[in-house]
C-alpha positions as CSV (number, residue, x, y, z in Angstrom):
1,M,0.2,-0.1,0.0
2,K,1.7,2.9,-1.2
3,K,1.9,6.0,1.4
4,I,2.0,9.9,0.5
5,P,3.1,12.7,3.0
6,L,-0.4,14.3,5.0
7,K,-0.8,17.8,4.3
8,G,-2.1,20.4,6.5
9,M,-3.2,20.0,10.2
10,L,-2.2,17.0,12.3
11,C,-5.1,14.8,11.7
12,L,-6.4,12.2,14.4
13,Y,-10.1,11.9,13.2
14,P,-13.2,11.9,14.0
15,L,-12.9,14.6,16.4
16,P,-15.7,15.2,18.5
17,V,-17.2,18.5,19.1
18,V,-18.1,19.8,22.4
19,L,-19.5,23.4,23.4
20,V,-17.6,24.6,26.5
21,T,-19.6,26.6,28.8
22,S,-17.3,28.8,31.2
23,L,-18.5,32.0,33.6
24,R,-16.9,34.8,35.2
25,N,-18.5,37.5,37.6
26,G,-20.2,40.0,36.0
27,E,-20.4,39.0,32.5
28,P,-22.7,36.7,30.5
29,P,-22.0,33.0,30.4
30,N,-19.8,32.0,27.6
31,I,-19.7,29.1,25.2
32,A,-16.8,28.2,23.2
33,T,-16.7,25.6,20.3
34,L,-13.6,23.1,20.7
35,A,-12.5,19.8,18.8
36,W,-9.4,19.0,20.8
37,T,-10.9,17.2,23.8
38,G,-10.9,13.9,25.3
39,E,-10.9,11.6,28.1
40,V,-7.5,11.2,29.7
41,C,-8.2,9.1,33.1
42,S,-11.2,6.7,34.2
43,N,-10.4,6.7,38.0
44,P,-10.9,9.6,38.8
45,E,-12.7,10.7,35.8
46,M,-10.5,13.2,34.0
47,I,-11.1,15.1,30.7
48,A,-8.8,17.5,28.9
49,I,-9.6,20.4,26.4
50,S,-7.2,22.6,24.4
51,V,-7.6,26.2,24.1
52,Q,-5.5,29.0,22.5
53,P,-4.4,31.7,25.2
54,V,-5.9,34.5,22.8
55,R,-9.3,33.0,23.3
56,H,-11.9,34.8,25.7
57,T,-12.6,31.1,27.0
58,F,-9.1,30.3,28.1
59,K,-8.9,33.7,30.1
60,I,-12.0,32.6,31.9
61,I,-11.2,29.1,32.7
62,R,-7.8,30.2,34.0
63,E,-9.5,32.5,36.5
64,T,-12.0,30.3,37.6
65,G,-10.3,26.9,37.3
66,E,-13.8,25.4,36.1
67,F,-16.0,24.7,32.9
68,G,-18.7,22.7,31.6
69,I,-18.9,20.4,28.3
70,N,-21.7,20.3,26.4
71,M,-22.1,17.5,23.6
72,P,-24.3,18.7,20.7
73,T,-26.1,16.6,18.4
74,A,-25.3,16.9,14.6
75,A,-28.9,19.1,14.4
76,M,-26.9,21.6,16.2
77,V,-24.2,22.4,13.9
78,R,-25.5,25.9,12.8
79,Q,-25.4,27.1,16.8
80,V,-22.1,25.1,17.3
81,D,-20.4,27.0,14.2
82,I,-21.8,30.4,15.6
83,C,-20.3,29.6,18.9
84,G,-16.9,28.9,17.2
85,V,-16.6,32.1,15.2
86,N,-17.8,34.6,17.4
87,T,-16.2,36.0,20.7
88,G,-18.2,35.9,24.0
89,K,-16.2,38.9,24.5
90,D,-18.5,40.7,22.3
91,A,-21.7,38.5,22.1
92,N,-23.9,36.5,24.6
93,K,-23.9,33.2,22.6
94,F,-26.8,31.9,24.8
95,N,-29.0,34.5,23.2
96,M,-27.6,34.1,19.6
97,C,-28.5,30.4,19.4
98,G,-31.7,30.1,21.5
99,F,-29.8,27.8,24.0
100,T,-31.6,27.4,27.2
101,Q,-29.2,27.6,30.5
102,F,-29.5,25.1,33.2
103,K,-27.9,25.1,36.4
104,S,-25.0,23.1,37.1
105,E,-24.7,21.1,40.5
106,R,-21.2,21.8,41.3
107,I,-19.8,24.5,39.0
108,S,-21.1,28.2,38.5
109,A,-21.1,27.9,34.8
110,P,-24.4,27.1,33.3
111,L,-25.0,24.0,31.0
112,I,-26.8,24.0,27.9
113,A,-30.3,22.1,28.4
114,E,-30.6,21.2,24.3
115,C,-27.1,19.2,24.5
116,P,-27.9,15.6,25.3
117,V,-24.7,15.3,27.5
118,N,-23.2,18.1,29.7
119,L,-20.4,17.4,32.3
120,E,-19.3,19.7,34.9
121,C,-15.4,20.1,35.0
122,L,-13.0,21.0,37.7
123,V,-9.4,22.2,36.6
124,K,-6.7,19.9,38.1
125,H,-3.8,20.6,35.9
126,T,-2.9,23.1,33.1
127,L,-0.1,22.3,30.7
128,M,1.7,25.0,28.2
129,L,2.6,23.3,25.1
130,G,3.1,26.0,22.3
131,S,-0.1,27.6,20.4
132,H,-2.6,25.8,23.0
133,Y,-3.0,25.4,26.6
134,I,-4.2,22.0,27.7
135,F,-6.5,22.1,30.6
136,I,-6.9,18.7,32.3
137,A,-10.0,18.4,34.7
138,Q,-11.8,16.0,36.9
139,V,-15.5,15.2,36.0
140,L,-17.6,16.4,38.8
141,T,-21.1,15.6,37.7
142,K,-22.4,13.9,34.6
143,H,-25.9,14.5,33.2
144,I,-27.8,12.9,30.0
145,T,-31.1,13.8,28.4
146,K,-33.5,10.6,30.4
147,D,-34.8,9.4,27.1
148,L,-31.3,9.0,25.5
149,A,-30.0,6.7,28.1
150,Y,-30.6,2.9,28.9
151,E,-32.0,2.3,32.2
152,D,-28.3,1.5,33.6
153,G,-27.7,5.1,32.4
154,N,-25.4,4.6,29.6
155,P,-26.1,6.8,26.4
156,M,-28.1,5.4,23.2
157,L,-25.3,6.8,21.0
158,D,-27.7,5.8,18.1
159,K,-29.9,8.4,19.5
160,L,-27.6,11.0,20.4
161,N,-26.7,11.8,16.9
162,P,-23.0,13.2,17.6
163,L,-21.3,15.6,15.5
164,S,-17.5,15.3,15.0
165,F,-14.8,17.4,13.1
166,V,-12.3,16.9,10.7
167,S,-11.0,20.2,9.9
168,P,-12.5,22.2,8.6
169,N,-15.7,20.3,8.1
170,Y,-18.4,19.0,10.3
171,Y,-19.6,15.5,10.3
172,K,-22.3,13.5,11.5
173,L,-21.5,10.4,13.1
174,E,-23.8,7.8,12.4
175,P,-23.0,5.1,14.8
176,D,-23.3,1.4,13.8
177,S,-22.0,-0.8,16.5
178,I,-19.7,-3.4,14.9
179,G,-18.5,-5.3,18.1
180,H,-17.7,-4.5,21.9
181,F,-15.0,-4.4,23.9
182,G,-13.6,-8.1,24.5
183,F,-15.6,-9.7,21.4
184,S,-12.3,-11.0,20.0
185,K,-11.6,-13.3,22.9
186,N,-14.8,-15.4,21.9
187,P,-14.4,-17.3,18.5
């Protein structure tokens, strides 16, 4: 199989698209679109996001040490893009997108009610890498829309209709289970 050089940005794909909410006293709540995020530890549950220091979101998270992660659906792609191309310094993105705030249990930033999965996160480590900083945060509380979860609380991925990103495009992720962890042990 012949290989050629990969051009452009580093490409691990697809990346999940998330809406990160943050709040600084005296300002409207902020929403940022991020795709450089992922789970990094299971016990305690930890997640990481990468943010450029020029972003308004960076300054808020650096100051408050907390943020919310809201997982949008593919149907929300227009609002997701609005949150990515506008700065919360100049606009109230909740109002721009018609999103409903719901109160977090353990952080001050509100979460987005329309997003089926929401995580409340407390920053534990910050790493400066170059163009981006990584915030590694403990997940304090997790929420899921009731009719999108199995009885055990796990998400129904086929009903979540998740959104993904491969620069510079958004994609629907249409899950079709092709196996489960450990299935290869059984012939």
